[in-house]
PDB file with SEQRES, HELIX, SHEET and CRYST1 records, atoms N, CA, C and O in Angstrom:
SEQRES   1 A   65  MET SER ASP VAL ARG LYS VAL VAL LEU ALA TYR SER GLY          
SEQRES   2 A   65  GLY LEU ASP THR SER VAL ALA VAL ARG TRP ILE ALA GLU          
SEQRES   3 A   65  LYS TYR GLY CYS GLU VAL VAL CYS PHE CYS ALA ASP VAL          
SEQRES   4 A   65  GLY GLN ASP GLU ASP LEU GLU ALA ALA ARG ALA LYS ALA          
SEQRES   5 A   65  LEU ARG VAL GLY ALA SER LYS ALA VAL LEU SER ASP LEU          
HELIX    1 AA1 LEU A   15  TYR A   28  1                                  14    
HELIX    2 AA2 LEU A   45  ARG A   54  1                                  10    
SHEET    1 AA1 3 LYS A   6  ALA A  10  0                                        
SHEET    2 AA1 3 GLU A  31  ASP A  38  1                                        
SHEET    3 AA1 3 LYS A  59  ASP A  64  1                                        
CRYST1    1.000    1.000    1.000  90.00  90.00  90.00 P 1           1          
ATOM      1  N   MET A   1      72.387  30.690 -82.946  1.00  0.00           N  
ATOM      2  CA  MET A   1      71.469  31.822 -82.918  1.00  0.00           C  
ATOM      3  C   MET A   1      70.558  31.731 -84.132  1.00  0.00           C  
ATOM      4  O   MET A   1      70.980  31.340 -85.220  1.00  0.00           O  
ATOM      5  N   SER A   2      69.337  32.089 -83.929  1.00  0.00           N  
ATOM      6  CA  SER A   2      68.314  32.021 -84.959  1.00  0.00           C  
ATOM      7  C   SER A   2      68.250  33.323 -85.752  1.00  0.00           C  
ATOM      8  O   SER A   2      68.729  34.364 -85.301  1.00  0.00           O  
ATOM      9  N   ASP A   3      67.653  33.248 -86.937  1.00  0.00           N  
ATOM     10  CA  ASP A   3      67.426  34.446 -87.741  1.00  0.00           C  
ATOM     11  C   ASP A   3      66.175  35.200 -87.302  1.00  0.00           C  
ATOM     12  O   ASP A   3      65.879  36.275 -87.823  1.00  0.00           O  
ATOM     13  N   VAL A   4      65.441  34.635 -86.342  1.00  0.00           N  
ATOM     14  CA  VAL A   4      64.224  35.264 -85.847  1.00  0.00           C  
ATOM     15  C   VAL A   4      64.601  36.512 -85.057  1.00  0.00           C  
ATOM     16  O   VAL A   4      65.420  36.444 -84.140  1.00  0.00           O  
ATOM     17  N   ARG A   5      64.009  37.648 -85.409  1.00  0.00           N  
ATOM     18  CA  ARG A   5      64.324  38.897 -84.714  1.00  0.00           C  
ATOM     19  C   ARG A   5      63.164  39.413 -83.888  1.00  0.00           C  
ATOM     20  O   ARG A   5      63.354  40.112 -82.893  1.00  0.00           O  
ATOM     21  N   LYS A   6      61.944  39.058 -84.317  1.00  0.00           N  
ATOM     22  CA  LYS A   6      60.759  39.537 -83.608  1.00  0.00           C  
ATOM     23  C   LYS A   6      59.666  38.479 -83.725  1.00  0.00           C  
ATOM     24  O   LYS A   6      59.463  37.884 -84.783  1.00  0.00           O  
ATOM     25  N   VAL A   7      58.972  38.260 -82.618  1.00  0.00           N  
ATOM     26  CA  VAL A   7      57.865  37.304 -82.575  1.00  0.00           C  
ATOM     27  C   VAL A   7      56.648  38.016 -82.025  1.00  0.00           C  
ATOM     28  O   VAL A   7      56.749  38.778 -81.064  1.00  0.00           O  
ATOM     29  N   VAL A   8      55.485  37.767 -82.637  1.00  0.00           N  
ATOM     30  CA  VAL A   8      54.222  38.270 -82.106  1.00  0.00           C  
ATOM     31  C   VAL A   8      53.527  37.077 -81.453  1.00  0.00           C  
ATOM     32  O   VAL A   8      53.282  36.057 -82.098  1.00  0.00           O  
ATOM     33  N   LEU A   9      53.217  37.219 -80.176  1.00  0.00           N  
ATOM     34  CA  LEU A   9      52.608  36.146 -79.399  1.00  0.00           C  
ATOM     35  C   LEU A   9      51.171  36.506 -79.066  1.00  0.00           C  
ATOM     36  O   LEU A   9      50.911  37.572 -78.508  1.00  0.00           O  
ATOM     37  N   ALA A  10      50.230  35.620 -79.404  1.00  0.00           N  
ATOM     38  CA  ALA A  10      48.841  35.789 -78.992  1.00  0.00           C  
ATOM     39  C   ALA A  10      48.826  35.593 -77.482  1.00  0.00           C  
ATOM     40  O   ALA A  10      49.040  34.483 -76.994  1.00  0.00           O  
ATOM     41  N   TYR A  11      48.578  36.651 -76.755  1.00  0.00           N  
ATOM     42  CA  TYR A  11      48.788  36.686 -75.306  1.00  0.00           C  
ATOM     43  C   TYR A  11      47.467  36.753 -74.557  1.00  0.00           C  
ATOM     44  O   TYR A  11      46.611  37.584 -74.860  1.00  0.00           O  
ATOM     45  N   SER A  12      47.308  35.861 -73.566  1.00  0.00           N  
ATOM     46  CA  SER A  12      46.073  35.836 -72.773  1.00  0.00           C  
ATOM     47  C   SER A  12      46.239  36.467 -71.397  1.00  0.00           C  
ATOM     48  O   SER A  12      45.258  36.859 -70.765  1.00  0.00           O  
ATOM     49  N   GLY A  13      47.471  36.562 -70.939  1.00  0.00           N  
ATOM     50  CA  GLY A  13      47.719  37.065 -69.590  1.00  0.00           C  
ATOM     51  C   GLY A  13      47.808  35.951 -68.564  1.00  0.00           C  
ATOM     52  O   GLY A  13      48.067  36.203 -67.387  1.00  0.00           O  
ATOM     53  N   GLY A  14      47.598  34.730 -69.003  1.00  0.00           N  
ATOM     54  CA  GLY A  14      47.680  33.580 -68.106  1.00  0.00           C  
ATOM     55  C   GLY A  14      49.123  33.132 -67.888  1.00  0.00           C  
ATOM     56  O   GLY A  14      50.060  33.688 -68.462  1.00  0.00           O  
ATOM     57  N   LEU A  15      49.274  32.128 -67.056  1.00  0.00           N  
ATOM     58  CA  LEU A  15      50.602  31.623 -66.708  1.00  0.00           C  
ATOM     59  C   LEU A  15      51.345  31.101 -67.931  1.00  0.00           C  
ATOM     60  O   LEU A  15      52.532  31.380 -68.100  1.00  0.00           O  
ATOM     61  N   ASP A  16      50.663  30.351 -68.781  1.00  0.00           N  
ATOM     62  CA  ASP A  16      51.343  29.735 -69.923  1.00  0.00           C  
ATOM     63  C   ASP A  16      51.911  30.768 -70.895  1.00  0.00           C  
ATOM     64  O   ASP A  16      53.068  30.652 -71.299  1.00  0.00           O  
ATOM     65  N   THR A  17      51.137  31.759 -71.274  1.00  0.00           N  
ATOM     66  CA  THR A  17      51.654  32.749 -72.220  1.00  0.00           C  
ATOM     67  C   THR A  17      52.630  33.713 -71.542  1.00  0.00           C  
ATOM     68  O   THR A  17      53.514  34.260 -72.202  1.00  0.00           O  
ATOM     69  N   SER A  18      52.481  33.925 -70.245  1.00  0.00           N  
ATOM     70  CA  SER A  18      53.425  34.785 -69.533  1.00  0.00           C  
ATOM     71  C   SER A  18      54.800  34.135 -69.464  1.00  0.00           C  
ATOM     72  O   SER A  18      55.812  34.813 -69.641  1.00  0.00           O  
ATOM     73  N   VAL A  19      54.848  32.847 -69.211  1.00  0.00           N  
ATOM     74  CA  VAL A  19      56.120  32.119 -69.196  1.00  0.00           C  
ATOM     75  C   VAL A  19      56.693  32.061 -70.616  1.00  0.00           C  
ATOM     76  O   VAL A  19      57.907  32.141 -70.802  1.00  0.00           O  
ATOM     77  N   ALA A  20      55.822  31.922 -71.606  1.00  0.00           N  
ATOM     78  CA  ALA A  20      56.269  31.826 -72.996  1.00  0.00           C  
ATOM     79  C   ALA A  20      57.003  33.088 -73.447  1.00  0.00           C  
ATOM     80  O   ALA A  20      57.934  33.000 -74.247  1.00  0.00           O  
ATOM     81  N   VAL A  21      56.608  34.241 -72.956  1.00  0.00           N  
ATOM     82  CA  VAL A  21      57.272  35.498 -73.343  1.00  0.00           C  
ATOM     83  C   VAL A  21      58.760  35.404 -73.042  1.00  0.00           C  
ATOM     84  O   VAL A  21      59.588  35.627 -73.925  1.00  0.00           O  
ATOM     85  N   ARG A  22      59.098  35.081 -71.829  1.00  0.00           N  
ATOM     86  CA  ARG A  22      60.498  35.008 -71.414  1.00  0.00           C  
ATOM     87  C   ARG A  22      61.230  33.872 -72.131  1.00  0.00           C  
ATOM     88  O   ARG A  22      62.367  34.041 -72.573  1.00  0.00           O  
ATOM     89  N   TRP A  23      60.571  32.708 -72.245  1.00  0.00           N  
ATOM     90  CA  TRP A  23      61.195  31.547 -72.873  1.00  0.00           C  
ATOM     91  C   TRP A  23      61.530  31.836 -74.336  1.00  0.00           C  
ATOM     92  O   TRP A  23      62.635  31.534 -74.787  1.00  0.00           O  
ATOM     93  N   ILE A  24      60.599  32.412 -75.069  1.00  0.00           N  
ATOM     94  CA  ILE A  24      60.836  32.728 -76.482  1.00  0.00           C  
ATOM     95  C   ILE A  24      61.988  33.718 -76.622  1.00  0.00           C  
ATOM     96  O   ILE A  24      62.868  33.539 -77.464  1.00  0.00           O  
ATOM     97  N   ALA A  25      61.978  34.758 -75.797  1.00  0.00           N  
ATOM     98  CA  ALA A  25      63.044  35.770 -75.859  1.00  0.00           C  
ATOM     99  C   ALA A  25      64.406  35.150 -75.595  1.00  0.00           C  
ATOM    100  O   ALA A  25      65.373  35.461 -76.290  1.00  0.00           O  
ATOM    101  N   GLU A  26      64.493  34.274 -74.595  1.00  0.00           N  
ATOM    102  CA  GLU A  26      65.774  33.654 -74.257  1.00  0.00           C  
ATOM    103  C   GLU A  26      66.179  32.582 -75.268  1.00  0.00           C  
ATOM    104  O   GLU A  26      67.344  32.520 -75.662  1.00  0.00           O  
ATOM    105  N   LYS A  27      65.250  31.749 -75.688  1.00  0.00           N  
ATOM    106  CA  LYS A  27      65.534  30.650 -76.606  1.00  0.00           C  
ATOM    107  C   LYS A  27      65.969  31.157 -77.972  1.00  0.00           C  
ATOM    108  O   LYS A  27      66.911  30.625 -78.559  1.00  0.00           O  
ATOM    109  N   TYR A  28      65.294  32.178 -78.482  1.00  0.00           N  
ATOM    110  CA  TYR A  28      65.562  32.660 -79.830  1.00  0.00           C  
ATOM    111  C   TYR A  28      66.306  33.991 -79.874  1.00  0.00           C  
ATOM    112  O   TYR A  28      66.675  34.464 -80.949  1.00  0.00           O  
ATOM    113  N   GLY A  29      66.524  34.592 -78.712  1.00  0.00           N  
ATOM    114  CA  GLY A  29      67.251  35.854 -78.667  1.00  0.00           C  
ATOM    115  C   GLY A  29      66.558  36.949 -79.460  1.00  0.00           C  
ATOM    116  O   GLY A  29      67.210  37.730 -80.154  1.00  0.00           O  
ATOM    117  N   CYS A  30      65.239  37.004 -79.358  1.00  0.00           N  
ATOM    118  CA  CYS A  30      64.487  37.956 -80.168  1.00  0.00           C  
ATOM    119  C   CYS A  30      63.563  38.813 -79.305  1.00  0.00           C  
ATOM    120  O   CYS A  30      63.363  38.563 -78.117  1.00  0.00           O  
ATOM    121  N   GLU A  31      63.023  39.812 -79.945  1.00  0.00           N  
ATOM    122  CA  GLU A  31      62.040  40.696 -79.323  1.00  0.00           C  
ATOM    123  C   GLU A  31      60.682  39.999 -79.348  1.00  0.00           C  
ATOM    124  O   GLU A  31      60.329  39.361 -80.340  1.00  0.00           O  
ATOM    125  N   VAL A  32      59.920  40.117 -78.262  1.00  0.00           N  
ATOM    126  CA  VAL A  32      58.584  39.523 -78.201  1.00  0.00           C  
ATOM    127  C   VAL A  32      57.560  40.643 -78.049  1.00  0.00           C  
ATOM    128  O   VAL A  32      57.635  41.462 -77.133  1.00  0.00           O  
ATOM    129  N   VAL A  33      56.603  40.656 -78.973  1.00  0.00           N  
ATOM    130  CA  VAL A  33      55.496  41.598 -78.939  1.00  0.00           C  
ATOM    131  C   VAL A  33      54.249  40.784 -78.623  1.00  0.00           C  
ATOM    132  O   VAL A  33      53.970  39.792 -79.296  1.00  0.00           O  
ATOM    133  N   CYS A  34      53.501  41.193 -77.611  1.00  0.00           N  
ATOM    134  CA  CYS A  34      52.286  40.472 -77.232  1.00  0.00           C  
ATOM    135  C   CYS A  34      51.066  41.142 -77.858  1.00  0.00           C  
ATOM    136  O   CYS A  34      50.961  42.368 -77.899  1.00  0.00           O  
ATOM    137  N   PHE A  35      50.150  40.309 -78.344  1.00  0.00           N  
ATOM    138  CA  PHE A  35      48.904  40.800 -78.942  1.00  0.00           C  
ATOM    139  C   PHE A  35      47.737  40.180 -78.189  1.00  0.00           C  
ATOM    140  O   PHE A  35      47.677  38.964 -78.005  1.00  0.00           O  
ATOM    141  N   CYS A  36      46.824  41.017 -77.761  1.00  0.00           N  
ATOM    142  CA  CYS A  36      45.652  40.559 -77.022  1.00  0.00           C  
ATOM    143  C   CYS A  36      44.412  41.141 -77.681  1.00  0.00           C  
ATOM    144  O   CYS A  36      44.309  42.355 -77.862  1.00  0.00           O  
ATOM    145  N   ALA A  37      43.473  40.275 -78.040  1.00  0.00           N  
ATOM    146  CA  ALA A  37      42.261  40.708 -78.743  1.00  0.00           C  
ATOM    147  C   ALA A  37      41.074  40.731 -77.790  1.00  0.00           C  
ATOM    148  O   ALA A  37      40.824  39.768 -77.064  1.00  0.00           O  
ATOM    149  N   ASP A  38      40.350  41.839 -77.803  1.00  0.00           N  
ATOM    150  CA  ASP A  38      39.109  41.958 -77.041  1.00  0.00           C  
ATOM    151  C   ASP A  38      37.971  41.544 -77.970  1.00  0.00           C  
ATOM    152  O   ASP A  38      37.620  42.260 -78.908  1.00  0.00           O  
ATOM    153  N   VAL A  39      37.406  40.377 -77.689  1.00  0.00           N  
ATOM    154  CA  VAL A  39      36.298  39.873 -78.494  1.00  0.00           C  
ATOM    155  C   VAL A  39      35.029  39.789 -77.650  1.00  0.00           C  
ATOM    156  O   VAL A  39      34.148  38.968 -77.902  1.00  0.00           O  
ATOM    157  N   GLY A  40      34.960  40.661 -76.640  1.00  0.00           N  
ATOM    158  CA  GLY A  40      33.769  40.747 -75.805  1.00  0.00           C  
ATOM    159  C   GLY A  40      33.847  39.958 -74.511  1.00  0.00           C  
ATOM    160  O   GLY A  40      32.878  39.917 -73.752  1.00  0.00           O  
ATOM    161  N   GLN A  41      34.981  39.335 -74.249  1.00  0.00           N  
ATOM    162  CA  GLN A  41      35.126  38.578 -73.008  1.00  0.00           C  
ATOM    163  C   GLN A  41      35.149  39.532 -71.813  1.00  0.00           C  
ATOM    164  O   GLN A  41      35.499  40.704 -71.950  1.00  0.00           O  
ATOM    165  N   ASP A  42      34.781  39.030 -70.667  1.00  0.00           N  
ATOM    166  CA  ASP A  42      34.721  39.836 -69.450  1.00  0.00           C  
ATOM    167  C   ASP A  42      36.045  39.695 -68.689  1.00  0.00           C  
ATOM    168  O   ASP A  42      36.094  39.074 -67.628  1.00  0.00           O  
ATOM    169  N   GLU A  43      37.111  40.275 -69.241  1.00  0.00           N  
ATOM    170  CA  GLU A  43      38.432  40.214 -68.627  1.00  0.00           C  
ATOM    171  C   GLU A  43      39.058  41.602 -68.647  1.00  0.00           C  
ATOM    172  O   GLU A  43      38.726  42.439 -69.487  1.00  0.00           O  
ATOM    173  N   ASP A  44      39.967  41.827 -67.708  1.00  0.00           N  
ATOM    174  CA  ASP A  44      40.681  43.096 -67.642  1.00  0.00           C  
ATOM    175  C   ASP A  44      41.899  43.035 -68.559  1.00  0.00           C  
ATOM    176  O   ASP A  44      42.976  42.604 -68.148  1.00  0.00           O  
ATOM    177  N   LEU A  45      41.719  43.465 -69.791  1.00  0.00           N  
ATOM    178  CA  LEU A  45      42.806  43.369 -70.761  1.00  0.00           C  
ATOM    179  C   LEU A  45      43.898  44.402 -70.519  1.00  0.00           C  
ATOM    180  O   LEU A  45      45.040  44.190 -70.929  1.00  0.00           O  
ATOM    181  N   GLU A  46      43.580  45.500 -69.871  1.00  0.00           N  
ATOM    182  CA  GLU A  46      44.627  46.471 -69.514  1.00  0.00           C  
ATOM    183  C   GLU A  46      45.596  45.836 -68.507  1.00  0.00           C  
ATOM    184  O   GLU A  46      46.800  46.087 -68.558  1.00  0.00           O  
ATOM    185  N   ALA A  47      45.073  45.025 -67.605  1.00  0.00           N  
ATOM    186  CA  ALA A  47      45.934  44.315 -66.654  1.00  0.00           C  
ATOM    187  C   ALA A  47      46.806  43.303 -67.391  1.00  0.00           C  
ATOM    188  O   ALA A  47      47.981  43.139 -67.061  1.00  0.00           O  
ATOM    189  N   ALA A  48      46.244  42.630 -68.378  1.00  0.00           N  
ATOM    190  CA  ALA A  48      47.017  41.670 -69.179  1.00  0.00           C  
ATOM    191  C   ALA A  48      48.120  42.392 -69.943  1.00  0.00           C  
ATOM    192  O   ALA A  48      49.238  41.888 -70.045  1.00  0.00           O  
ATOM    193  N   ARG A  49      47.810  43.568 -70.480  1.00  0.00           N  
ATOM    194  CA  ARG A  49      48.818  44.354 -71.200  1.00  0.00           C  
ATOM    195  C   ARG A  49      49.966  44.739 -70.279  1.00  0.00           C  
ATOM    196  O   ARG A  49      51.135  44.621 -70.646  1.00  0.00           O  
ATOM    197  N   ALA A  50      49.626  45.196 -69.089  1.00  0.00           N  
ATOM    198  CA  ALA A  50      50.652  45.579 -68.111  1.00  0.00           C  
ATOM    199  C   ALA A  50      51.498  44.371 -67.705  1.00  0.00           C  
ATOM    200  O   ALA A  50      52.714  44.484 -67.555  1.00  0.00           O  
ATOM    201  N   LYS A  51      50.860  43.226 -67.530  1.00  0.00           N  
ATOM    202  CA  LYS A  51      51.585  42.011 -67.152  1.00  0.00           C  
ATOM    203  C   LYS A  51      52.545  41.585 -68.253  1.00  0.00           C  
ATOM    204  O   LYS A  51      53.670  41.173 -67.969  1.00  0.00           O  
ATOM    205  N   ALA A  52      52.112  41.681 -69.509  1.00  0.00           N  
ATOM    206  CA  ALA A  52      52.984  41.323 -70.631  1.00  0.00           C  
ATOM    207  C   ALA A  52      54.266  42.139 -70.602  1.00  0.00           C  
ATOM    208  O   ALA A  52      55.353  41.604 -70.820  1.00  0.00           O  
ATOM    209  N   LEU A  53      54.143  43.418 -70.336  1.00  0.00           N  
ATOM    210  CA  LEU A  53      55.318  44.280 -70.257  1.00  0.00           C  
ATOM    211  C   LEU A  53      56.190  43.923 -69.058  1.00  0.00           C  
ATOM    212  O   LEU A  53      57.417  43.952 -69.154  1.00  0.00           O  
ATOM    213  N   ARG A  54      55.564  43.587 -67.928  1.00  0.00           N  
ATOM    214  CA  ARG A  54      56.322  43.202 -66.730  1.00  0.00           C  
ATOM    215  C   ARG A  54      57.131  41.924 -66.948  1.00  0.00           C  
ATOM    216  O   ARG A  54      58.239  41.799 -66.427  1.00  0.00           O  
ATOM    217  N   VAL A  55      56.587  40.976 -67.714  1.00  0.00           N  
ATOM    218  CA  VAL A  55      57.294  39.701 -67.883  1.00  0.00           C  
ATOM    219  C   VAL A  55      58.294  39.728 -69.037  1.00  0.00           C  
ATOM    220  O   VAL A  55      58.952  38.724 -69.308  1.00  0.00           O  
ATOM    221  N   GLY A  56      58.412  40.874 -69.723  1.00  0.00           N  
ATOM    222  CA  GLY A  56      59.487  41.000 -70.689  1.00  0.00           C  
ATOM    223  C   GLY A  56      59.119  41.320 -72.125  1.00  0.00           C  
ATOM    224  O   GLY A  56      60.008  41.417 -72.971  1.00  0.00           O  
ATOM    225  N   ALA A  57      57.855  41.485 -72.428  1.00  0.00           N  
ATOM    226  CA  ALA A  57      57.478  41.856 -73.793  1.00  0.00           C  
ATOM    227  C   ALA A  57      57.981  43.267 -74.084  1.00  0.00           C  
ATOM    228  O   ALA A  57      57.959  44.133 -73.209  1.00  0.00           O  
ATOM    229  N   SER A  58      58.431  43.493 -75.308  1.00  0.00           N  
ATOM    230  CA  SER A  58      58.895  44.834 -75.669  1.00  0.00           C  
ATOM    231  C   SER A  58      57.730  45.770 -75.943  1.00  0.00           C  
ATOM    232  O   SER A  58      57.857  46.991 -75.848  1.00  0.00           O  
ATOM    233  N   LYS A  59      56.591  45.175 -76.286  1.00  0.00           N  
ATOM    234  CA  LYS A  59      55.390  45.951 -76.606  1.00  0.00           C  
ATOM    235  C   LYS A  59      54.194  45.042 -76.379  1.00  0.00           C  
ATOM    236  O   LYS A  59      54.286  43.826 -76.553  1.00  0.00           O  
ATOM    237  N   ALA A  60      53.074  45.632 -75.990  1.00  0.00           N  
ATOM    238  CA  ALA A  60      51.828  44.869 -75.816  1.00  0.00           C  
ATOM    239  C   ALA A  60      50.721  45.633 -76.521  1.00  0.00           C  
ATOM    240  O   ALA A  60      50.463  46.796 -76.214  1.00  0.00           O  
ATOM    241  N   VAL A  61      50.074  44.977 -77.459  1.00  0.00           N  
ATOM    242  CA  VAL A  61      49.057  45.599 -78.290  1.00  0.00           C  
ATOM    243  C   VAL A  61      47.690  45.010 -77.924  1.00  0.00           C  
ATOM    244  O   VAL A  61      47.524  43.791 -77.875  1.00  0.00           O  
ATOM    245  N   LEU A  62      46.722  45.885 -77.670  1.00  0.00           N  
ATOM    246  CA  LEU A  62      45.337  45.464 -77.440  1.00  0.00           C  
ATOM    247  C   LEU A  62      44.514  45.913 -78.640  1.00  0.00           C  
ATOM    248  O   LEU A  62      44.681  47.023 -79.146  1.00  0.00           O  
ATOM    249  N   SER A  63      43.630  45.040 -79.082  1.00  0.00           N  
ATOM    250  CA  SER A  63      42.773  45.410 -80.199  1.00  0.00           C  
ATOM    251  C   SER A  63      41.341  45.027 -79.885  1.00  0.00           C  
ATOM    252  O   SER A  63      41.069  43.886 -79.510  1.00  0.00           O  
ATOM    253  N   ASP A  64      40.419  45.974 -80.035  1.00  0.00           N  
ATOM    254  CA  ASP A  64      39.006  45.724 -79.821  1.00  0.00           C  
ATOM    255  C   ASP A  64      38.418  45.203 -81.121  1.00  0.00           C  
ATOM    256  O   ASP A  64      38.187  45.964 -82.060  1.00  0.00           O  
ATOM    257  N   LEU A  65      38.180  43.901 -81.166  1.00  0.00           N  
ATOM    258  CA  LEU A  65      37.673  43.298 -82.386  1.00  0.00           C  
ATOM    259  C   LEU A  65      36.182  43.077 -82.310  1.00  0.00           C  
ATOM    260  O   LEU A  65      35.584  42.573 -83.261  1.00  0.00           O  
TER     261      LEU A  65                                                      
END                                                                             
């Protein structure tokens, strides 16, 4: 078991980061918090936030940068 208790993952909502949420939680036995930055892209970040929670993130943070 690792000493890692919490990981913040730069989350896009795509397949790769969605799979990473579960893998990190299982591999390291830790809490995963997803962070998604709005930098003006034309994407539905609220949908990405909801997906992060569905795939196992304990929290999903959106920030308008």
